C-alpha positions in Angstrom: -10.6 9.6 14.5 -7.4 11.4 13.2 -5.7 7.9 12.4 -9.3 6.8 10.5 -9.6 9.6 8.3 -5.5 9.2 7.5 -6.5 5.8 6.2 -9.5 6.5 4.7 -7.6 9.4 2.8 -4.5 7.6 1.4 -7.4 5.3 0.0 -9.4 8.0 -1.7 -6.7 8.6 -4.8 -6.7 6.2 -7.1 -3.1 5.8 -7.9 -2.5 4.9 -3.8 -5.2 2.8 -4.0 -3.8 0.7 -7.1 -0.7 1.0 -5.0 -2.2 -0.3 -1.7 -4.2 -2.9 -3.5 -0.7 -4.2 -4.9 1.1 -4.5 -1.6 -2.0 -6.4 -0.3 0.1 -9.5 -1.5 3.7 -8.6 -0.3 6.7 -6.4 -0.5 7.4 -5.2 -4.0 10.2 -3.1 -6.2 9.3 0.1 -7.3 10.3 -1.1 -10.7 6.9 -3.3 -10.2 4.4 -0.9 -8.9 5.0 1.8 -11.6 4.1 -0.7 -14.5 1.1 -2.1 -12.6 -0.3 1.4 -11.9 0.0 2.5 -15.3 1.4 6.2 -14.1 4.2 8.0 -14.9 7.4 7.1 -12.5 7.0 10.4 -11.0 3.4 10.4 -10.2 4.1 7.3 -8.5 7.1 8.4 -6.0 5.3 11.4 -5.4 2.2 9.0 -4.3 4.8 7.0 -2.4 6.2 9.3 -0.4 2.9 10.5 1.0 1.8 7.1 1.8 5.0 6.8 3.6 4.9 9.6 5.6 1.8 8.9 6.4 3.1 5.7 8.1 0.7 3.7 5.6 3.5 1.8 4.0 7.5 1.9 4.9 10.3 1.5 2.6 13.7 -0.1 2.5 16.5 -0.3 0.0 18.3 -3.2 -1.5 21.3 -1.5 -3.5 19.6 1.2 -6.1 16.0 -0.6 -5.5 13.8 1.0 -3.1 10.7 -1.8 -2.0 7.8 -0.9 -0.1 5.2 -2.8 1.7 2.9 -1.9 4.1 3.0 -1.1 7.5 -0.4 0.4 8.6 -2.4 -3.2 8.5 -5.8 -1.2 9.0 -5.6 -0.7 4.9 -5.7 -4.4 5.1 -8.8 -4.1 6.9 -10.4 -1.8 4.9 -10.1 -4.4 1.9 -11.7 -7.2 3.9 -14.6 -4.8 4.6 -15.6 -3.4 1.2 -15.6 -7.7 -0.1 -12.5 -6.1 -2.5 -11.2 -9.4 -5.1 -8.0 -9.3 -3.4 -9.6 -8.5 -0.1 -11.1 -12.1 -0.3 -7.8 -14.0 -0.1 -6.2 -11.9 2.4 -5.2 -14.1 5.6 -5.8 -13.6 8.7 -2.5 -12.1 9.5 -3.1 -9.6 6.4 -0.5 -8.5 4.1 1.7 -11.1 4.7 2.7 -9.5 8.4 2.4 -9.5 12.0 -0.2 -7.0 13.5 1.4 -4.5 16.1 
């Protein structure tokens, strides 16, 4: 039950929802996430940190750039279940990755 609540809580904030929605089709650099969300760099960084600490996202560094991708594929199932516009286009192995 706690794991389900964690996913729902992660998507309950508009900025976090936008971030996860943007990452549905694969890994993105923070430099692309910030303009998409139309939030400040610091706001996006705080929300990315929360999503990563909850195990929803994972990051990797490439030089000075940090890239994020979805780690917990249950968020993809939420988008599919809600018939979200991008969710309709998701492949069976959601988020361009393999389920664990």
